[in-house]
Structure formats: C-alpha cells, structure tokens
C-alpha positions as CSV (number, residue, x, y, z in Angstrom):
1,M,0.1,0.1,0.0
2,K,1.1,3.6,-0.2
3,L,-0.4,7.2,-0.6
4,K,-2.7,7.5,-3.4
5,Y,-1.7,11.4,-3.7
6,N,1.3,13.5,-3.6
7,F,1.5,15.4,-0.5
8,V,3.8,17.5,1.6
9,T,4.3,17.8,5.1
10,N,4.9,21.0,7.2
11,E,4.7,21.7,10.8
12,V,1.6,24.4,11.9
13,A,1.2,25.6,15.2
14,D,3.2,22.2,16.8
15,K,1.4,20.0,14.6
16,I,2.7,18.2,11.2
17,V,-0.1,18.8,8.3
18,A,0.2,17.2,4.9
19,V,-1.5,18.7,2.3
20,A,-1.7,17.4,-1.1
21,V,0.1,19.1,-4.1
22,G,0.1,19.5,-7.5
23,E,-3.0,18.3,-9.5
24,D,-3.9,15.8,-6.7
25,L,-5.0,19.2,-4.7
26,S,-8.2,19.0,-6.6
27,K,-8.6,15.6,-5.6
28,F,-8.2,15.4,-2.2
29,N,-9.4,18.9,-0.7
30,G,-8.0,18.9,2.6
31,F,-5.3,18.2,5.1
32,I,-4.4,15.8,7.4
33,K,-2.8,16.7,11.0
34,M,-0.6,14.1,12.6
35,N,2.0,14.1,15.6
36,D,5.5,12.7,14.8
37,I,4.7,9.0,14.7
38,G,2.0,9.4,12.5
39,A,4.3,11.6,10.1
40,Y,7.0,8.7,10.7
41,I,4.2,6.2,9.1
42,F,3.0,9.0,6.5
43,N,6.3,9.2,5.1
44,M,6.8,5.4,4.5
45,L,3.8,5.4,3.0
46,K,4.9,7.7,-0.1
47,N,6.6,4.3,-0.9
48,D,4.9,0.8,-1.7
49,V,4.8,-0.6,2.2
50,T,3.3,-3.0,4.1
51,V,2.5,-3.2,7.8
52,D,4.8,-5.3,8.6
53,D,7.5,-3.5,6.7
54,I,6.7,-0.4,8.9
55,V,6.6,-2.5,11.9
56,A,9.7,-4.0,11.2
57,A,11.3,0.1,10.6
58,M,10.1,1.4,13.6
59,Q,11.2,-1.6,16.0
60,K,14.9,-0.5,15.1
61,D,14.0,3.1,15.6
62,Y,12.2,2.6,18.7
63,P,13.7,-0.3,20.3
64,N,12.4,0.4,23.8
65,E,8.6,0.1,22.4
66,A,7.0,-3.2,22.4
67,E,6.3,-5.1,18.8
68,A,2.7,-5.1,19.8
69,E,2.2,-1.6,21.1
70,I,3.8,-0.5,17.7
71,R,1.9,-2.8,15.4
72,E,-1.4,-1.4,17.0
73,T,-0.5,2.2,16.5
74,V,0.5,1.6,12.9
75,E,-2.8,-0.4,12.2
76,G,-4.7,2.4,13.6
77,F,-3.3,5.2,11.5
78,V,-3.2,3.0,8.4
79,A,-6.9,2.5,9.2
80,K,-7.8,6.1,9.5
81,L,-5.9,7.3,6.1
82,K,-8.0,4.4,4.4
83,E,-11.2,5.9,5.8
84,A,-9.9,9.2,4.3
85,E,-9.3,7.2,1.0
86,V,-5.8,8.4,0.7
87,L,-4.2,5.0,0.3
88,E,-4.0,2.7,-2.8
C-alpha cells in the first residue's frame, strides 16, 4: 500500500500537517493533521510498503517500544488513512 496522492508535510502550530499538492490538490481537498509518529508512518507510505515493513522499521528506530504497541499504532493510523481514502 502507498499514498494515493502527492503530499507535502509541514509543521504548523506544533502539529504536522500534510496537504496534497499539484494536480492532486483538486482530488484531495483538505489536510491531514498528525503527530511525530503519524508523520513517520505517513512518510513511509510515500513508497509501496506493508504494515509489517513499517512495524519492522519502527522497531529499529524505537527499540524500547513493544512490537504489539507499535503494530497497534501503525494499524490504527493506516485504518484512518484508508477511511480518508488516501491509500492505494
């Protein structure tokens, strides 16, 4: 799975937001607000990855976090992106 649209991310008022750019701006009208972990996952989704790929990468970058907790976070965030219809 990967993002369906081209997004740029920026920090606005201590939050990270993603906004569609170029031709995709007319296809996805709005923005996605997220925290640092959400931005980590979101940026990984710019490439074609699986939940397992994201979990494995996060385990390396966050070695003190339990795999089950990481997986729950990733699956929850991915579910929200699917609901917003921004994933292929």
